[in-house]
C-alpha positions in Angstrom: 149.6 75.9 -221.6 152.6 77.1 -219.6 153.7 74.8 -216.8 154.5 76.2 -213.3 158.3 76.0 -214.0 157.9 77.8 -217.3 155.9 80.5 -215.6 158.6 80.9 -212.9 161.3 81.0 -215.6 159.4 83.9 -217.3 159.3 85.9 -214.1 163.0 85.2 -213.6 163.7 86.5 -217.1 161.6 89.6 -216.4 163.5 90.4 -213.2 166.8 89.9 -215.0 165.7 92.3 -217.7 164.4 94.8 -215.2 167.8 94.8 -213.5 169.1 96.2 -216.8 166.3 98.4 -218.1 165.4 100.2 -214.9 168.9 101.6 -214.2 169.5 102.4 -217.8 166.3 104.4 -218.2 166.8 106.2 -214.8 170.5 107.0 -215.4 169.9 108.2 -218.9 167.1 110.4 -217.8 169.1 111.9 -214.9 172.1 112.4 -217.2 169.9 114.3 -219.6 168.7 116.6 -216.8 172.2 117.0 -215.4 174.0 118.0 -218.7 171.3 120.5 -219.4 171.3 122.0 -215.9 167.6 121.3 -215.6 165.3 122.7 -213.0 165.8 125.3 -210.3 169.3 126.5 -210.1 169.5 127.1 -213.8 170.0 130.9 -214.2 167.7 131.2 -217.2 165.0 129.1 -215.6 165.2 130.9 -212.3 164.5 134.2 -213.9 161.4 133.2 -215.8 158.0 133.6 -214.2 156.4 130.2 -213.3 152.7 129.4 -213.4 150.8 129.1 -210.1 150.4 125.4 -210.5 154.2 124.8 -210.7 155.1 122.1 -208.2 158.0 122.7 -205.8 161.5 121.8 -207.2 162.0 118.7 -205.1 158.8 117.1 -206.7 160.5 116.9 -210.1 163.4 114.7 -208.9 161.0 112.3 -207.1 158.5 112.3 -209.9 161.0 111.6 -212.7 162.9 108.9 -210.8 159.6 107.2 -210.1 158.4 107.6 -213.7 161.6 106.4 -215.2 161.5 103.4 -212.9 158.0 102.6 -214.0 159.0 103.0 -217.7 162.0 100.7 -217.2 159.7 98.0 -215.6 157.2 98.3 -218.4 160.0 98.0 -220.9 161.4 94.9 -219.2 157.9 93.3 -219.3 157.5 94.0 -223.0 161.0 92.9 -223.9 160.5 89.4 -222.5 157.0 89.1 -224.0 156.6 86.8 -227.0 157.2 88.4 -230.4 154.2 90.1 -232.0 153.3 93.1 -234.2 152.1 95.1 -231.2 155.4 94.3 -229.3 157.5 95.4 -232.2 155.5 98.6 -232.8 155.3 99.4 -229.1 159.0 99.1 -228.6 159.8 101.3 -231.6 157.4 104.0 -230.4 158.6 103.6 -226.8 162.2 104.3 -227.9 161.2 107.2 -230.1 159.3 108.9 -227.3 162.1 108.1 -224.8 164.6 109.8 -227.1 162.3 112.8 -227.3 162.0 112.7 -223.5 165.8 112.8 -223.1 166.0 115.6 -225.7 163.4 117.9 -223.9 165.6 119.0 -221.0 168.6 120.1 -223.2 166.2 122.0 -225.5 164.1 123.6 -222.7 166.7 124.2 -220.0 169.9 124.1 -222.0 168.9 126.1 -225.0 166.0 128.0 -223.5 163.9 127.1 -226.5 160.4 127.1 -225.0 158.5 126.7 -228.3 160.8 123.9 -229.6 160.4 122.1 -226.2 156.7 122.5 -226.4 156.7 120.7 -229.8 158.8 118.0 -228.3 156.6 117.5 -225.3 153.5 117.3 -227.5 155.3 114.6 -229.6 156.3 112.8 -226.4 152.7 112.8 -225.2 151.4 111.4 -228.5 154.2 108.8 -228.5 153.4 107.9 -224.9 149.7 107.4 -225.8 150.6 105.1 -228.7 153.1 103.2 -226.5 150.4 102.7 -223.8 148.0 101.4 -226.5 150.5 98.9 -227.9 151.9 97.9 -224.5 148.4 97.2 -223.2 148.0 94.7 -226.1 151.2 93.0 -225.2 150.8 93.0 -221.4 148.2 94.8 -219.5 150.5 95.6 -216.5 153.2 97.1 -218.9 150.6 99.5 -220.4 149.2 100.5 -217.0 152.7 101.2 -215.6 153.0 104.0 -218.2 149.8 105.8 -217.2 151.4 107.9 -214.5 154.0 109.0 -217.0 151.2 110.0 -219.4 149.5 112.0 -216.7 152.8 113.8 -215.8 153.3 114.6 -219.5 150.0 116.4 -219.4 151.3 118.5 -216.5 154.6 119.1 -218.2 152.9 120.2 -221.4 150.8 122.7 -219.5 153.8 124.0 -217.6 155.9 124.3 -220.8 153.1 126.3 -222.5 152.4 128.5 -219.5 156.0 129.4 -219.0 156.1 130.5 -222.7 152.9 132.5 -222.3 154.0 134.2 -219.1 157.4 135.1 -220.4 157.2 136.7 -223.8 160.7 137.4 -225.0 162.3 134.7 -222.7 162.3 132.1 -225.5 165.8 132.0 -227.1 164.4 130.4 -230.3 160.8 131.5 -230.6 158.4 130.1 -233.1 155.4 132.2 -231.9 153.6 129.2 -230.5 153.5 129.9 -226.7 153.8 133.6 -226.6 152.0 136.4 -228.3 155.2 138.1 -229.5 
């Protein structure tokens, strides 16, 4: 049974870890978007037709900053949790899906590879589902913190697919997944 002082020490360790993980996850995500010229203002992206359910451009900056912050907090919680099989597997899958997350913008916006980006976002969503499952077993709050990210990935997947469908010929590396051509 943890004493009150041990419980307080655990919270202090979590806050210390969050002071590292949150800025790292947010900065790396912003850097990925910046180097790939993601979003509106990218000449290739500006020319493609967008689906009717596309949020305004400012929503993406707010959403991704919030989601990366929540991801960093969840990561901090799991990193200070006791060692376990679920913790180890959850961290591995978290970092794999996070790497895919950081890869998506350069592939979609930088390379204009809509189909490849679609494959990546599907893999991200699967990885996020698995991460939530493992994180919930480590710490309920850590798993719940990732649910908004999972919901946003559903929207991102639909946007990615619809942009491909609405813009046959715009994909610079087509695989024939999102467009009929």
